[in-house]
C-alpha angles and dihedrals in degrees: 000000000000131000121081114029088030135104137171122272123167094353096304133094110260121221100213093199091057090046090053089052090049088051092052096047099039091117092060129079104277094216092054092049088048090058088052092050095052090043103243101186103212126126090246095054094042090050092048091050093049095044093053096040092249100127089111088061095049109122093355091132106027094168098042112136114230095229089052090053092049091053089055091051089052095047094049091087088072091071131070096196147357089259090060090056092057097034096104089049122094088219097055093130095052095041092049089049090048093055098040100039122002097045090056090067092061114108104217093175091079111095110250098244093053092041087060093049092050086057094046092049091058092044092055093042091057093046094049096046092045091054091047090053090049090047089235111144094172113078138115115247112249089215120061097184105120095208092053092045091054092048093053094043088053093048094048090049090051092047097054112105112237096226098037110015096171093048090048092053092046089054094051092047091055091046091049092053092048094047092048091053088050092050094047093050088075091062130068113275095245092051090049090052092049088053096048096047092070094063130088125218134185090271102017124074120217117247119234121243090255091052093051091047091050093047093054097032093233133119122274088243090058089051093050092047091050093049094045092047095051094044092049092050093048091051090048089053092049097043089053093040091220097133098035128104132198093281094051104044086110088072089064089054091048095048092046089049090053092050093046090051094044108024126201091250137043127275097266091059089046091053089055092049091049091056090044088055088054089056099253120156120241093247090049091050091050092050095045091049094038092234132132114265087237090062090053092051089050085059089048092057091047091053092044093057089066106018111024096164092065088067094044097099092055092046096050091049093048095047096036092239130149091224137334096264092107090056091050095049102036122069109243122258113274094248142002094262091059088048090054089047088056102040103017129242098342131158119272094239088068090058088051090047089058092051090050098049091044093052092046092049110166090352096081092137093062108114094213 
């Protein structure tokens, strides 16, 4: 996406955000990074992204041509820093902040269709509660997605207090506004404003993507990244419950409901997870689903990146461990051959699992 934050180099329009990314990853294999940027959802690419702290970049440029990316990696030598890339831009401070800080909050592991629905769910929740607070029953939903509408309808029904439904909803509306203000205080003011301008209240219309980009003199891509990143971090906080108090525990229920309805991964990975939760072995799952065992283990890696403890029972049985604490605390073997020398002839996915849980450490509830 060209436009603002772009200039012309070598006869083509330059996306300065992409150039900044190319600068930051120049020590890594460019083809592997390319697979991350277009969102190639294989265990190898997902593991590479996680191992190199690139999950925020996953799927960021789904339509990026490979030759275009290679030209960026070749031109990166012209610059001495990320600041130099944005130097001719009036928004150098914000764009530098976007690349170095805000973008890192984005969870690229969420499949695009569900990433969008997570966003829509929060948009609609805010609109519904705002109109309830304003006692305005007549409004048009800002979100037309029927699945999202049903999710919010079911949640509102559940949230109503049996003895005083209106008072109950007024209370959670107030607590949501207070919690949102608390969450946004952790971000730069401009990023928080870009995030808030997309929402519609009872008396406040939402701004379009074009309007927000024009207001802040940044590209539409930069707006989308900002809004995604803040939304992902807020959901992360709520799913884990780390920032919630007694009055806002309902937000954890809401966030978990959103992720249950619209999982991070696609349906085939979810089907594998459902059978794992029923205690099925990986080989039995492969046989039942008529898939290669290697396909099932790809699903395992995808699940492990966000929820490693779900896979723990399989790992401890395969490696004859009491629990996975040795894998969390001890640096992984240098290579797969050393791993096999330690544990015997074990599948490669187990070696990757060790790397993932070691890198996550105590942050096993981190979704990316």
